[in-house]
C-alpha positions, 0 to 999 in steps of 0.5 A: 500500500502506498504512503498516500493511501496509508495516510488517507486510511489513517485519516479516515479512521481518525475521522470515524473515531472522532465522529461521535465527539463532533456530533455531540459538540454540534447536537447537544442531545446526541447520545443523551442517555450515555452523556447523562450517565457519564456525568452522573458517574463523574461526580460519583467517581470524585468521591470514590463511589460506585458508578450508577447503572442505567435502568430502563424501568426508571427511564419509563417512570421518569418519562411518564412524569416528564411528559406530565410536567410538560403537558400541565406546565407544573414543576413539582416532584411526583407523589411518593410511591411508598411500596417502591420508593425512587429518588427524583431530581427535576430540572427545567430550562430554555428549550433546546439550549442546554446540554445533558452535562449542563442539566446535571451540573445544575444539581452538582453545583449544589456541592458548594453548599454541602458539608459532611453530616447526616441528612438533612443537617448537611448544608452550609446554608441550613436549608437541605433544599440547597444540597438535596439534588447533589446528595441524591446524585451521590447517595452511597446506596443508590445504584441505578438511574434512569432519566427522561426529557420532555418538551413544553412550549418553552422548556426542556424538562429533565426528570431523573429517577434513582434506585435506591432513593436517597436523602433519608433523614439521619443518614449520611450521603456517603 
């Protein structure tokens, strides 16, 4: 094989390997599920926690609630299922504007208010609401996540569900 053909083949291989990254850079929703899982696990890895696994049943549950929120214009947590509790994080923002990484980062940024301690006494502000999304993201007993996105007229809505649920009174997040 000639040197020019070898260079062309190497360039084609490099382009093929880079394609997913180029698509992700131009389309904020490409590989949406993989990117959500990755950023969740990045936060957990910083604390030495086990990575979460993607769960299709949690995705289905999250999709149901995300669709409801988009259709009704409401923004509230789903009613608690006492027989099969799931943790839940909600996010909403300008439609088509935010990447999956930015969505999850909104929850992860709450770590700036986190202090070690038992839930709910682990916020430097004294308000557990200021760290509750973050603590669910990194709750030590949580092993699975499933997220879904829905669109309202103006917003993207992201719902992530977690099993085992976190933020239990009197327990330490990690």
